[in-house]
C-alpha positions in Angstrom: 99.5 87.4 122.2 97.7 84.1 122.6 96.1 82.2 119.8 92.6 82.9 121.2 93.3 86.6 121.5 94.7 86.7 118.0 91.6 84.9 116.6 89.4 87.3 118.4 91.3 90.3 117.1 91.0 88.9 113.5 87.3 88.2 113.9 86.6 91.7 115.3 88.6 93.3 112.6 86.7 91.4 109.9 83.5 92.7 111.4 84.7 96.3 111.4 86.0 96.0 107.9 82.5 94.7 106.8 81.0 97.7 108.6 83.2 100.0 106.4 82.2 98.1 103.3 78.5 98.4 104.2 79.0 102.1 104.7 80.7 102.4 101.3 77.7 100.6 99.7 75.2 102.6 101.6 76.8 105.9 100.6 78.0 105.4 97.0 78.2 109.2 96.5 81.4 109.2 98.6 83.1 106.8 96.2 81.6 108.7 93.2 83.1 112.0 94.6 86.5 110.4 95.0 86.5 109.4 91.4 84.8 112.4 89.9 87.0 115.1 91.5 90.4 113.8 90.1 88.7 113.0 86.7 87.4 116.6 86.4 90.8 118.0 87.3 92.5 115.7 84.8 90.2 116.8 82.0 90.6 120.5 83.1 94.4 120.4 83.2 94.8 118.4 79.9 92.3 120.3 77.8 92.4 123.8 79.3 96.1 124.1 80.4 97.7 121.2 78.6 98.4 122.9 75.3 100.5 125.6 77.0 101.9 123.5 79.9 103.0 120.7 77.6 105.3 123.0 75.8 107.3 123.7 79.0 108.3 120.2 79.9 111.7 120.2 78.4 112.4 116.9 76.6 108.8 115.9 77.1 107.4 118.9 75.3 104.6 118.0 73.0 101.3 119.6 74.0 98.3 118.0 75.7 99.5 114.4 75.2 102.8 115.0 76.9 101.1 116.9 79.7 98.7 114.1 80.2 101.6 111.7 80.6 103.3 114.1 83.0 100.4 114.9 85.4 98.7 111.5 85.7 100.7 110.5 88.8 99.8 113.8 90.4 96.1 113.3 89.6 96.2 109.8 91.1 97.8 111.2 94.2 95.1 113.8 94.3 92.7 110.9 94.6 94.7 109.6 97.6 94.7 113.0 99.3 90.9 113.3 98.7 90.4 109.9 100.2 92.4 111.1 103.3 89.9 113.9 103.8 87.0 111.5 103.6 88.6 109.1 106.0 89.4 111.8 108.5 85.8 113.0 108.4 84.5 109.4 108.9 86.7 108.8 111.9 85.8 112.1 113.4 82.1 111.3 113.0 82.5 108.0 114.8 84.4 109.7 117.6 81.9 112.5 118.1 78.6 110.7 117.5 78.9 108.1 120.2 79.5 104.9 118.2 83.1 104.6 119.5 81.9 105.1 123.1 79.4 102.2 122.4 82.2 100.0 121.0 84.3 100.7 124.1 81.6 99.1 126.3 81.6 95.9 124.1 84.0 93.0 124.4 85.8 93.6 121.2 89.5 94.2 120.3 90.1 97.9 120.5 92.4 98.1 117.5 89.7 96.4 115.3 87.8 99.7 115.0 90.8 101.5 113.4 91.6 98.5 111.3 88.1 98.6 109.9 88.5 102.3 108.9 91.9 101.8 107.4 91.1 98.7 105.3 87.7 100.2 104.2 89.2 103.5 103.2 92.2 101.8 101.5 89.9 99.6 99.4 87.7 102.6 98.4 90.7 104.7 97.4 92.3 101.9 95.3 89.0 101.3 93.5 88.8 105.1 92.8 92.4 105.1 91.5 91.6 102.2 89.1 88.7 104.2 87.6 90.8 107.4 87.3 93.6 105.4 85.6 91.0 103.9 83.1 89.8 107.5 82.5 93.3 108.6 81.7 93.7 105.7 79.2 90.5 106.8 77.6 91.9 110.3 77.2 95.0 108.8 75.4 97.5 107.9 78.2 99.8 105.0 77.3 102.2 103.6 79.9 105.5 103.1 78.1 106.6 101.0 81.1 104.2 98.2 80.0 102.4 95.8 82.3 105.3 95.8 84.7 105.1 99.5 85.0 101.4 99.4 85.7 101.9 96.7 88.4 104.8 98.6 89.9 102.9 101.8 90.0 99.9 100.1 91.5 102.1 98.6 94.3 103.7 102.0 95.0 100.2 103.6 95.1 98.9 100.9 97.4 101.8 101.6 99.9 101.3 105.4 99.6 97.5 105.0 100.2 98.1 102.8 103.2 100.5 105.3 104.8 98.3 108.3 104.0 95.2 106.5 105.3 96.8 105.9 108.6 97.8 109.5 108.7 94.2 110.5 108.0 92.9 108.2 110.8 95.2 110.1 113.2 94.0 113.4 111.9 90.4 112.3 112.4 91.1 111.2 115.9 92.9 114.4 116.8 90.2 116.7 115.3 88.0 118.6 117.8 85.0 118.3 115.5 83.8 116.9 112.2 84.2 120.3 110.6 87.8 120.7 111.7 88.6 117.1 110.5 87.9 118.2 106.9 90.4 121.0 107.1 93.6 119.2 108.3 94.0 116.9 105.3 94.0 119.9 103.0 97.7 120.2 103.7 98.1 117.0 101.6 96.4 118.6 98.6 98.7 121.7 99.0 101.8 119.5 99.1 100.7 118.2 95.6 100.9 121.7 94.2 104.2 122.5 96.0 105.9 119.5 94.4 106.4 117.9 91.0 102.7 117.0 90.4 101.9 119.6 87.8 105.1 121.3 86.9 108.8 120.3 87.1 110.5 121.5 90.3 113.3 122.9 88.2 111.0 125.8 87.2 110.5 126.9 90.8 112.3 129.6 92.7 115.4 128.3 94.7 113.8 128.2 98.2 110.5 126.7 97.0 112.4 124.2 94.7 114.4 122.9 97.7 111.2 122.4 99.7 109.5 120.7 96.7 112.4 118.4 96.1 112.5 117.3 99.8 108.8 116.8 100.7 107.3 113.3 100.3 104.9 113.9 97.4 107.7 114.6 95.0 109.4 111.2 95.2 105.8 109.7 95.3 105.1 111.4 92.0 108.5 110.6 90.4 108.3 107.0 91.4 104.8 106.5 89.8 105.8 108.6 86.8 109.1 106.7 86.3 107.3 103.3 86.5 104.6 104.3 84.0 107.1 105.9 81.6 109.7 103.2 81.9 112.3 105.5 83.3 112.2 104.8 87.0 114.9 106.2 89.2 115.9 103.9 92.1 116.5 106.8 94.4 112.9 108.0 94.1 111.6 104.5 94.8 113.8 104.2 97.9 112.7 107.6 99.1 109.1 106.7 98.6 109.4 103.4 100.5 111.2 105.2 103.3 108.6 107.9 103.5 105.7 105.4 103.4 107.3 103.3 106.2 107.9 106.4 108.3 104.5 107.9 107.8 102.8 104.5 108.5 104.7 103.8 111.7 104.4 107.3 113.2 100.7 107.6 112.2 99.9 104.1 113.6 101.5 104.9 117.0 99.8 108.4 117.0 96.4 107.0 116.1 96.5 104.3 118.8 97.6 106.8 121.4 94.8 109.2 120.4 92.3 106.4 120.4 93.2 105.1 123.8 93.6 108.6 125.3 90.0 109.7 124.6 87.8 107.1 126.2 85.1 109.6 127.2 85.3 112.0 124.3 82.0 113.9 124.2 80.1 115.1 121.3 81.7 118.4 120.1 
């Protein structure tokens, strides 16, 4: 890639990122929904189920406070999964409402459109996660891992969000309609429940336990939980990094192929 081409790509990507930020500012209810949903679920699980669930966490037993410490990583990942649904819908709308067709007629870097979606959605999701984390602190959560734990968890969540956002872009590009684009990311929310987000995997039946322990959201949860509690396990972090790298690479290639394969995609 020549220097001129590189500069053009950067400039076009910056324009598309600005477009995403303007959309975020124009539709603040989307960001509000990304924050509100995890917060409501957090309050529901802590104050409705936490008294009973907290007694079944083994060495962590201790009622609502212990359960709040346990489920916060799952709630943060719920925010990531919810953001994926919003991203897929946004991409599908662009693909079906003609704006992408318009961009294709313009002399702009093709990859800049997807870059704008990814960076905009990543920023929106990370802002939402900060608010959810502050809400958890307000409910009494304290990170025993200290400032280093918070920074490590933030870094892991940033990588997970980046990987899941690229996956959501691919889902949005592959969707036949805006309506169907909102359904595909639901599998990410289901994976949260079939993992260690809300209960330890050791309490599950054998077959389900095996699946829960080998799907990506379990090491995601355990890495964030370990960093925040100060008991991080290196194997979980390595698994998380491997899953993030794999999802990002596969989703990036998938997204580019879908984007380049549908130059004349009509309104569904």
